[in-house]
C-alpha positions as YAML, in Angstrom:
chain: A
units: angstrom
residues:
- id: 1
  name: MET
  ca: [0.00, 0.00, 0.00]
- id: 2
  name: ARG
  ca: [2.83, 2.41, 0.89]
- id: 3
  name: ILE
  ca: [4.60, 1.78, -2.40]
- id: 4
  name: LYS
  ca: [1.45, 2.61, -4.38]
- id: 5
  name: LEU
  ca: [1.00, 5.78, -2.35]
- id: 6
  name: PHE
  ca: [4.61, 6.84, -2.99]
- id: 7
  name: LEU
  ca: [4.24, 6.09, -6.71]
- id: 8
  name: ILE
  ca: [1.05, 8.16, -6.95]
- id: 9
  name: ILE
  ca: [2.66, 11.08, -5.09]
- id: 10
  name: GLY
  ca: [5.78, 10.81, -7.25]
- id: 11
  name: VAL
  ca: [3.73, 10.87, -10.46]
- id: 12
  name: LEU
  ca: [1.78, 13.90, -9.21]
- id: 13
  name: PHE
  ca: [4.99, 15.82, -8.42]
- id: 14
  name: PHE
  ca: [6.36, 14.93, -11.85]
- id: 15
  name: MET
  ca: [3.18, 16.14, -13.58]
- id: 16
  name: ILE
  ca: [3.15, 19.40, -11.63]
- id: 17
  name: GLY
  ca: [6.83, 19.97, -12.39]
- id: 18
  name: CYS
  ca: [6.24, 19.48, -16.10]
- id: 19
  name: THR
  ca: [3.39, 22.01, -16.21]
- id: 20
  name: GLU
  ca: [5.18, 24.69, -14.17]
- id: 21
  name: LYS
  ca: [7.93, 25.37, -16.71]
- id: 22
  name: GLU
  ca: [9.07, 28.98, -16.88]
- id: 23
  name: LYS
  ca: [8.86, 30.65, -20.25]
- id: 24
  name: ALA
  ca: [12.27, 31.31, -21.69]
- id: 25
  name: ILE
  ca: [13.03, 34.94, -22.43]
- id: 26
  name: VAL
  ca: [13.42, 35.53, -26.15]
- id: 27
  name: LEU
  ca: [16.03, 38.11, -27.06]
- id: 28
  name: PRO
  ca: [15.12, 39.92, -30.28]
- id: 29
  name: ASP
  ca: [17.35, 40.04, -33.35]
- id: 30
  name: GLY
  ca: [19.80, 42.90, -33.25]
- id: 31
  name: ILE
  ca: [20.00, 43.20, -29.47]
- id: 32
  name: PRO
  ca: [23.60, 43.76, -28.30]
- id: 33
  name: ASP
  ca: [25.54, 40.54, -27.64]
- id: 34
  name: PHE
  ca: [26.39, 41.49, -24.06]
- id: 35
  name: VAL
  ca: [22.70, 41.35, -23.00]
- id: 36
  name: LYS
  ca: [22.16, 37.93, -21.41]
- id: 37
  name: GLU
  ca: [18.96, 36.07, -20.55]
- id: 38
  name: SER
  ca: [20.27, 35.70, -17.00]
- id: 39
  name: ASP
  ca: [20.26, 39.51, -16.59]
- id: 40
  name: PHE
  ca: [16.46, 39.39, -16.44]
- id: 41
  name: ASP
  ca: [16.64, 37.21, -13.31]
- id: 42
  name: SER
  ca: [17.86, 40.34, -11.47]
- id: 43
  name: ILE
  ca: [14.55, 42.18, -11.90]
- id: 44
  name: ASP
  ca: [12.86, 42.96, -8.58]
- id: 45
  name: TRP
  ca: [9.32, 43.94, -9.57]
- id: 46
  name: GLU
  ca: [8.64, 45.17, -6.03]
- id: 47
  name: LYS
  ca: [11.42, 47.78, -6.25]
- id: 48
  name: LYS
  ca: [9.58, 50.44, -8.24]
- id: 49
  name: ALA
  ca: [11.31, 53.61, -9.37]
- id: 50
  name: VAL
  ca: [10.49, 56.54, -7.05]
- id: 51
  name: GLN
  ca: [10.77, 60.29, -7.36]
- id: 52
  name: PHE
  ca: [13.75, 61.83, -5.59]
- id: 53
  name: GLY
  ca: [15.56, 65.15, -5.47]
- id: 54
  name: ASP
  ca: [14.11, 68.51, -6.47]
- id: 55
  name: ARG
  ca: [14.26, 68.06, -10.27]
- id: 56
  name: GLY
  ca: [11.54, 65.40, -10.69]
- id: 57
  name: VAL
  ca: [13.98, 62.54, -11.26]
- id: 58
  name: VAL
  ca: [12.29, 59.14, -11.03]
- id: 59
  name: GLY
  ca: [14.45, 56.08, -10.42]
- id: 60
  name: ASN
  ca: [16.79, 54.50, -7.88]
- id: 61
  name: GLU
  ca: [18.32, 57.28, -5.79]
- id: 62
  name: ASN
  ca: [22.09, 57.75, -6.16]
- id: 63
  name: LYS
  ca: [22.22, 55.13, -8.95]
- id: 64
  name: SER
  ca: [20.01, 56.01, -11.95]
- id: 65
  name: GLY
  ca: [16.92, 57.98, -12.80]
- id: 66
  name: VAL
  ca: [14.93, 59.69, -15.51]
- id: 67
  name: ILE
  ca: [13.31, 63.08, -15.93]
- id: 68
  name: GLY
  ca: [10.20, 62.59, -18.06]
- id: 69
  name: ALA
  ca: [9.23, 59.09, -16.93]
- id: 70
  name: ASP
  ca: [6.25, 60.53, -15.05]
- id: 71
  name: MET
  ca: [4.81, 61.99, -18.29]
- id: 72
  name: PRO
  ca: [2.57, 60.10, -20.74]
- id: 73
  name: SER
  ca: [4.96, 57.83, -22.66]
- id: 74
  name: LEU
  ca: [2.90, 55.32, -24.61]
- id: 75
  name: ASN
  ca: [3.67, 55.26, -28.33]
- id: 76
  name: ASN
  ca: [4.38, 58.97, -28.59]
- id: 77
  name: GLY
  ca: [8.14, 59.44, -28.61]
- id: 78
  name: GLN
  ca: [8.34, 61.01, -25.15]
- id: 79
  name: LYS
  ca: [11.60, 62.78, -24.24]
- id: 80
  name: TRP
  ca: [13.41, 61.23, -21.25]
- id: 81
  name: MET
  ca: [16.60, 62.58, -19.70]
- id: 82
  name: TRP
  ca: [18.62, 59.71, -18.23]
- id: 83
  name: HIS
  ca: [20.82, 60.42, -15.16]
- id: 84
  name: LEU
  ca: [23.49, 58.07, -13.77]
- id: 85
  name: TRP
  ca: [25.53, 58.33, -10.59]
- id: 86
  name: ASP
  ca: [28.87, 56.66, -9.86]
- id: 87
  name: VAL
  ca: [29.84, 56.42, -13.53]
- id: 88
  name: LYS
  ca: [33.57, 56.74, -14.17]
- id: 89
  name: ASN
  ca: [33.66, 56.45, -17.97]
- id: 90
  name: LEU
  ca: [31.34, 58.38, -20.28]
- id: 91
  name: GLY
  ca: [30.77, 55.48, -22.67]
- id: 92
  name: GLU
  ca: [27.49, 54.23, -24.05]
- id: 93
  name: LEU
  ca: [24.21, 53.74, -22.23]
- id: 94
  name: THR
  ca: [22.21, 50.77, -23.50]
- id: 95
  name: VAL
  ca: [18.54, 50.54, -22.50]
- id: 96
  name: VAL
  ca: [16.65, 47.25, -22.76]
- id: 97
  name: GLY
  ca: [12.94, 47.23, -21.93]
- id: 98
  name: TYR
  ca: [11.15, 44.17, -20.58]
- id: 99
  name: HIS
  ca: [7.34, 44.08, -20.32]
- id: 100
  name: ARG
  ca: [6.26, 41.97, -17.36]
- id: 101
  name: GLU
  ca: [2.93, 40.68, -18.65]
- id: 102
  name: SER
  ca: [3.85, 39.89, -22.25]
- id: 103
  name: GLU
  ca: [7.43, 38.89, -21.30]
- id: 104
  name: LYS
  ca: [8.69, 40.72, -24.39]
- id: 105
  name: VAL
  ca: [12.12, 42.29, -24.62]
- id: 106
  name: GLN
  ca: [11.87, 45.61, -26.45]
- id: 107
  name: GLN
  ca: [14.05, 48.40, -27.77]
- id: 108
  name: ILE
  ca: [12.94, 51.51, -25.86]
- id: 109
  name: LEU
  ca: [15.18, 54.23, -27.28]
- id: 110
  name: SER
  ca: [13.77, 55.48, -30.58]
- id: 111
  name: THR
  ca: [17.25, 55.74, -32.15]
- id: 112
  name: GLY
  ca: [18.56, 52.25, -31.32]
- id: 113
  name: TRP
  ca: [19.63, 50.17, -28.35]
- id: 114
  name: SER
  ca: [22.45, 52.47, -27.22]
- id: 115
  name: ILE
  ca: [23.25, 56.16, -26.89]
- id: 116
  name: GLN
  ca: [26.42, 58.08, -25.98]
- id: 117
  name: LEU
  ca: [26.51, 59.43, -22.41]
- id: 118
  name: GLY
  ca: [27.27, 63.08, -21.69]
- id: 119
  name: GLY
  ca: [28.82, 64.68, -18.62]
- id: 120
  name: GLU
  ca: [27.49, 65.83, -15.27]
- id: 121
  name: ASN
  ca: [23.99, 67.28, -14.94]
- id: 122
  name: ASN
  ca: [21.53, 67.82, -12.07]
- id: 123
  name: GLY
  ca: [24.03, 66.31, -9.61]
- id: 124
  name: ALA
  ca: [24.49, 63.10, -11.62]
- id: 125
  name: ASP
  ca: [27.89, 62.01, -12.95]
- id: 126
  name: ALA
  ca: [26.48, 61.36, -16.44]
- id: 127
  name: HIS
  ca: [23.32, 62.14, -18.36]
- id: 128
  name: VAL
  ca: [21.84, 61.87, -21.84]
- id: 129
  name: PRO
  ca: [18.56, 63.03, -23.40]
- id: 130
  name: SER
  ca: [16.67, 60.59, -25.57]
- id: 131
  name: SER
  ca: [13.33, 59.91, -27.16]
- id: 132
  name: VAL
  ca: [11.64, 56.74, -25.90]
- id: 133
  name: ILE
  ca: [8.74, 54.73, -27.25]
- id: 134
  name: ILE
  ca: [6.87, 52.52, -24.80]
- id: 135
  name: PRO
  ca: [4.72, 50.20, -26.95]
- id: 136
  name: GLU
  ca: [2.15, 49.13, -24.33]
- id: 137
  name: LYS
  ca: [0.98, 49.96, -20.85]
- id: 138
  name: GLY
  ca: [1.92, 47.90, -17.82]
- id: 139
  name: GLU
  ca: [4.94, 47.15, -15.68]
- id: 140
  name: TRP
  ca: [8.27, 47.66, -17.40]
- id: 141
  name: ALA
  ca: [11.79, 46.90, -16.28]
- id: 142
  name: MET
  ca: [14.44, 49.04, -17.96]
- id: 143
  name: LEU
  ca: [17.79, 47.26, -17.83]
- id: 144
  name: LEU
  ca: [20.55, 49.85, -18.06]
- id: 145
  name: TYR
  ca: [23.99, 48.89, -19.30]
- id: 146
  name: VAL
  ca: [27.01, 51.17, -19.19]
- id: 147
  name: ASP
  ca: [29.94, 50.11, -21.35]
- id: 148
  name: GLU
  ca: [28.38, 46.68, -21.91]
- id: 149
  name: GLN
  ca: [27.92, 45.94, -18.18]
- id: 150
  name: LEU
  ca: [24.56, 45.73, -16.40]
- id: 151
  name: PHE
  ca: [24.50, 48.93, -14.35]
- id: 152
  name: ASP
  ca: [20.99, 49.18, -12.86]
- id: 153
  name: ILE
  ca: [17.36, 48.20, -13.37]
- id: 154
  name: LEU
  ca: [14.52, 50.71, -13.22]
- id: 155
  name: VAL
  ca: [10.98, 49.37, -12.73]
- id: 156
  name: PHE
  ca: [8.09, 51.55, -13.91]
- id: 157
  name: ASP
  ca: [4.32, 51.10, -14.01]
- id: 158
  name: ILE
  ca: [3.40, 52.94, -17.21]
- id: 159
  name: GLN
  ca: [-0.33, 53.39, -17.71]
- id: 160
  name: GLU
  ca: [-0.50, 56.28, -20.20]
...
C-alpha cells in the first residue's frame, strides 16, 4: 500500500513539475551581444522607481533615474533625460525594456539600443537626453547597461 501511495505522489509531483515550466526569455534580433537572458533574473518587480531630489527625477536614488518618466509615454516618442551616478567612464548607455505581462524584450530608445553618455547634470555624474517609445501599458523593467555591463534596473508602471 505504501509503495502505491509513494508512486502516486511521485507521479503527481512529476506532472506538476512538467506544467510549471518557466517561459524562456526571447532576445530579439539585433540586441547587443552582451545582454544575457540571466540579466532578467535580477529584476525585482517590487522595487519600483520613485521620485527623488528637487528636479523630478524618477528612479533609484544615487544610482540612476529619468526626468520625463512621469509623463505620458505610450507610443508617442516622449523625451526622457537619463541620469546616472557613480559612472567613471562616459561610454554608451544601452537601455533594454522588458514588459512583465507579455514577457517581451523591447528596444525603448527610438534611435537604437544604445546612446552616448554626456557629462554631469543635475548632480548626476552622467546624463543623456533621448526619445523613448513605450509600446504598451503595464509594468516595465528598464535594464541599463554602461559600457556593456549591467548597471541598474529601473521598474516603472506605465499606464498612459
